[in-house]
C-alpha positions in Angstrom: 0.0 0.0 0.0 2.8 2.3 0.9 4.4 1.8 -2.6 1.1 2.6 -4.3 0.8 5.8 -2.4 4.4 6.8 -3.2 3.9 6.0 -6.9 0.6 8.0 -7.0 2.4 11.0 -5.4 5.3 10.7 -7.8 2.9 10.6 -10.8 1.0 13.6 -9.6 4.3 15.6 -9.1 5.4 14.6 -12.6 2.1 15.9 -14.1 2.4 19.2 -12.3 5.9 19.7 -13.6 5.0 19.1 -17.3 5.7 21.7 -19.8 2.8 23.9 -20.8 2.3 25.7 -24.1 1.6 29.3 -23.3 0.3 32.2 -25.4 1.0 35.8 -24.6 1.3 39.2 -26.4 3.4 42.3 -25.7 4.4 45.4 -27.5 7.7 45.5 -29.5 8.8 48.8 -31.0 9.4 48.8 -34.7 8.1 50.2 -38.0 8.5 48.2 -41.1 8.7 44.8 -42.9 12.4 44.6 -42.1 11.6 45.1 -38.4 8.9 42.4 -38.6 11.4 39.9 -40.0 14.1 40.8 -37.5 11.6 40.7 -34.5 10.1 37.4 -35.5 13.4 35.7 -36.3 14.9 36.9 -33.0 11.9 35.6 -31.0 11.8 32.2 -32.9 15.6 31.8 -32.2 14.9 31.5 -28.5 14.7 27.9 -27.4 11.1 27.0 -26.5 9.4 29.5 -28.8 7.1 27.7 -31.2 5.5 30.7 -32.9 6.1 34.5 -33.1 4.0 36.9 -35.2 4.6 40.7 -35.0 1.8 43.1 -36.1 3.2 46.3 -37.7 0.0 48.2 -37.1 -0.2 47.9 -33.3 3.3 46.6 -32.5 2.0 43.5 -30.7 4.1 40.4 -30.8 1.9 37.2 -30.4 4.1 34.6 -28.9 3.5 30.9 -28.3 6.2 29.1 -26.1 7.0 26.2 -23.8 7.0 27.6 -20.3 9.5 25.0 -19.2 12.1 26.2 -21.7 11.6 29.9 -21.9 9.7 33.0 -20.7 8.5 36.3 -22.2 11.5 38.0 -20.4 14.0 35.8 -22.2 12.4 36.6 -25.5 12.3 40.3 -24.7 16.1 40.2 -23.9 16.7 38.5 -27.3 14.6 41.3 -29.0 16.5 44.2 -27.3 19.8 42.5 -28.4 18.7 43.1 -32.0 17.6 46.7 -31.4 14.0 46.6 -30.4 12.6 48.0 -27.2 9.9 45.8 -25.6 8.3 45.1 -22.2 10.5 46.4 -19.4 13.7 46.3 -21.5 15.3 48.9 -23.7 17.8 48.2 -26.5 21.3 49.6 -26.0 21.7 52.8 -27.9 24.7 51.5 -29.9 22.6 48.5 -31.1 19.6 50.7 -31.9 21.9 53.1 -33.9 22.9 50.2 -36.2 19.3 49.7 -37.3 18.5 50.8 -40.9 16.9 54.3 -41.1 13.4 52.9 -41.8 13.6 50.9 -38.6 14.3 53.8 -36.3 11.3 54.2 -33.9 12.6 56.4 -31.1 12.2 60.2 -30.7 11.3 61.9 -33.9 12.2 59.1 -36.2 10.0 58.9 -39.3 7.6 55.9 -39.4 7.0 54.2 -42.7 
C-alpha cells in the first residue's frame, strides 16, 4: 500500500511539472517589414518558442512558447539584443543606432 501511495504521489508531481504551451502578447517597438522579419526571427531563435508573429500596425508580438524552456522576459532580452525596445527592456543605444533608417522608432524618427 505504501508503494502505491508513493507511486501515485510521484505521478502527480510529474504531471504538475509538465511543460505547458503558453500564449502571450506584448508590444515590441518597430516600424516596417524589415523590423517584422528581425523581430520574428529573434523571437523564434529563443529555445522553446514555437510561434512568433509581430503586427506592424499595433506593435503587438503574439508569442507561443513552452513555459519550461523559456519565458517572455528571455524573448524580450533577445529582442533588445537586435535593437527593439519591448516590455521592461530597452535596447542599447549602440545596437539601436545600427538599425536601418526605416527601422528607427525612437524620438522623432519617421515611421514608414
